[in-house]
C-alpha positions as CSV (number, residue, x, y, z in Angstrom):
1,X,-0.5,0.2,0.6
2,X,1.7,3.7,-0.8
3,X,1.3,6.5,1.4
4,X,-1.7,8.0,1.7
5,X,-2.4,11.3,-0.8
6,X,-2.3,14.7,1.6
7,X,-5.0,17.1,-0.1
8,X,-2.2,19.6,2.2
9,X,0.1,20.9,-0.8
10,X,3.2,20.4,-1.3
11,X,5.7,22.5,0.3
12,X,7.2,23.4,-2.7
13,X,3.4,24.5,-4.1
14,X,3.5,26.1,-1.3
15,X,7.2,27.6,-2.1
16,X,5.4,28.6,-5.8
17,X,2.0,29.9,-5.4
18,X,3.5,32.3,-2.6
19,X,6.8,33.7,-5.1
20,X,3.3,33.5,-8.0
21,X,1.3,36.3,-4.6
22,X,2.4,39.5,-6.5
23,X,2.1,38.7,-9.8
24,X,-1.2,37.5,-9.3
25,X,-2.5,40.4,-7.5
26,X,-1.8,42.6,-10.6
27,X,-4.9,43.6,-12.9
28,X,-2.2,44.2,-15.8
29,X,-1.4,39.8,-15.7
30,X,-3.2,36.9,-17.2
31,X,-3.5,35.5,-14.0
32,X,-4.9,38.4,-12.1
33,X,-7.2,37.2,-9.4
34,X,-9.2,40.4,-7.4
35,X,-9.4,38.3,-4.3
36,X,-5.5,38.3,-4.5
37,X,-5.0,41.6,-4.6
38,X,-3.9,43.0,-1.6
39,X,-5.8,46.8,-2.8
40,X,-8.8,44.9,-3.6
41,X,-7.8,42.8,-0.5
42,X,-7.1,46.5,1.6
43,X,-10.6,48.9,0.3
44,X,-12.6,45.8,0.5
45,X,-11.7,46.4,4.4
46,X,-11.4,49.5,5.0
47,X,-14.8,50.0,3.4
48,X,-16.3,46.7,5.9
49,X,-15.0,48.9,8.3
50,X,-16.0,52.2,7.4
51,X,-19.9,50.4,7.1
52,X,-19.6,48.5,11.2
53,X,-18.4,52.3,12.4
54,X,-20.7,54.0,10.8
55,X,-23.5,52.0,11.7
56,X,-22.1,52.3,15.6
57,X,-21.5,56.2,15.3
58,X,-25.1,57.0,13.9
59,X,-26.3,55.5,18.1
60,X,-25.2,57.8,18.8
61,X,-25.7,60.9,16.5
62,X,-21.5,61.0,14.7
63,X,-21.2,60.6,11.0
64,X,-17.8,58.2,10.2
65,X,-15.8,62.0,8.8
66,X,-17.0,63.9,11.7
67,X,-15.5,60.9,14.3
68,X,-12.1,61.4,11.0
69,X,-12.0,65.0,11.6
70,X,-12.1,64.9,15.7
71,X,-9.6,62.0,15.9
72,X,-7.6,63.5,14.1
73,X,-8.0,67.2,16.2
74,X,-7.2,65.6,18.8
75,X,-3.5,64.1,18.4
76,X,-2.7,66.9,17.0
77,X,-4.2,70.1,17.8
78,X,-5.2,73.1,16.0
79,X,-5.4,71.3,12.8
80,X,-5.7,73.2,10.5
81,X,-9.0,71.7,7.6
82,X,-6.3,71.0,4.9
83,X,-4.0,69.2,7.6
84,X,-7.5,67.6,8.5
85,X,-8.7,66.2,4.5
86,X,-5.1,65.5,3.9
87,X,-4.8,62.5,6.7
88,X,-8.5,61.9,6.4
89,X,-7.8,61.0,2.9
90,X,-11.0,63.8,2.1
91,X,-11.1,66.3,-0.1
92,X,-11.0,70.1,1.5
93,X,-14.3,71.0,0.0
94,X,-16.1,68.1,2.2
95,X,-13.6,68.2,5.4
96,X,-14.7,71.7,5.3
97,X,-18.6,71.2,5.6
98,X,-17.7,68.7,8.5
99,X,-16.0,70.9,10.4
100,X,-18.4,73.6,10.0
101,X,-20.6,71.0,11.5
102,X,-19.1,70.6,14.2
103,X,-18.8,73.6,15.0
104,X,-22.4,74.4,14.9
105,X,-22.1,71.2,17.5
106,X,-19.8,73.5,19.6
107,X,-17.6,70.0,19.8
108,X,-14.3,72.4,17.6
109,X,-13.5,76.0,17.1
110,X,-12.8,77.5,14.6
111,X,-9.4,80.9,14.3
112,X,-7.3,82.1,11.6
113,X,-3.4,80.8,11.8
114,X,-1.9,84.1,13.1
115,X,1.4,83.3,10.9
116,X,-1.0,83.1,7.7
117,X,-4.9,84.2,7.9
118,X,-5.6,82.3,5.0
119,X,-5.7,79.7,7.1
120,X,-8.3,77.9,9.7
121,X,-7.3,76.4,12.0
122,X,-9.4,73.3,14.1
123,X,-8.9,73.4,18.0
124,X,-11.0,71.2,20.3
125,X,-13.7,72.4,22.4
126,X,-13.8,70.4,26.3
127,X,-17.3,69.1,24.4
128,X,-15.1,67.8,21.5
129,X,-13.0,66.1,23.9
130,X,-15.7,63.9,25.7
131,X,-17.7,63.2,22.3
132,X,-13.5,61.8,21.4
133,X,-13.7,59.8,24.7
134,X,-17.1,58.6,24.7
135,X,-16.6,57.3,20.5
136,X,-12.8,55.8,21.1
137,X,-14.9,53.5,22.7
138,X,-17.3,52.5,19.9
139,X,-14.3,52.6,17.9
140,X,-12.2,49.8,20.1
141,X,-15.0,47.5,20.3
142,X,-14.9,47.3,16.2
143,X,-11.4,47.5,16.7
144,X,-10.7,44.3,19.0
145,X,-13.9,42.1,17.4
146,X,-11.0,43.8,13.7
147,X,-8.2,42.5,15.8
148,X,-9.4,39.4,17.7
149,X,-7.0,36.8,16.3
150,X,-3.7,38.9,15.3
151,X,-0.8,39.3,17.1
152,X,0.8,42.3,18.4
153,X,3.8,41.0,16.2
154,X,1.2,40.4,13.7
155,X,-0.8,43.8,13.7
156,X,2.9,45.4,14.2
157,X,3.5,43.6,10.4
158,X,0.6,44.4,9.0
159,X,1.0,48.2,9.9
160,X,4.5,48.8,8.8
161,X,3.2,46.9,5.5
162,X,0.0,49.7,5.5
163,X,2.3,52.6,5.7
164,X,4.9,51.4,2.9
165,X,2.5,51.0,0.0
166,X,0.4,54.5,0.8
167,X,4.0,55.6,0.5
168,X,4.8,53.8,-2.5
169,X,1.2,55.4,-3.8
170,X,2.1,59.2,-2.4
171,X,5.2,59.9,-4.3
172,X,4.5,60.6,-8.4
173,X,4.1,57.8,-11.0
174,X,7.7,57.2,-12.2
175,X,9.2,58.8,-9.6
176,X,11.1,55.1,-8.1
177,X,13.0,53.7,-11.0
178,X,12.6,50.4,-9.2
179,X,9.0,50.6,-11.0
180,X,9.2,47.4,-13.2
181,X,6.3,47.1,-15.7
182,X,5.5,43.7,-17.1
183,X,6.5,42.3,-20.3
């Protein structure tokens, strides 16, 4: 009797699959698979997270863009409206409206930058700080659910990889001579 055939891929097959992972994620290759595209997976994951957070925030009368703006200003206060828009990857016109809504709710104060009166700075109010603390709990529940079976080291690797991808996308096309076009 011979050895039973395993349904698990061999080590060689695993190595081959890993070697092809970058190629399979490239839409220009004929064997492209959407499910193997890291960018698709990032967008899909971010979209699901945004849906979950939006639903949870809605219960407290907060929207996702307002929450992002408050979190950014909480970390770096004051922040200009354009800085908030850039950090949240949101159009400036959209973020301007978000900040104006937050001001009407007394969650932020707006002022002109002393060094440049054309720049509007956003400051968190005491009510805004309390709102941030409340909503951090809401977001924390979703974060813990999303990361429940990932180790600290896996999260560190994930953060490093996504930062590198973001930096790569932030560079001008062709800026990096390491870009190789497929044949």
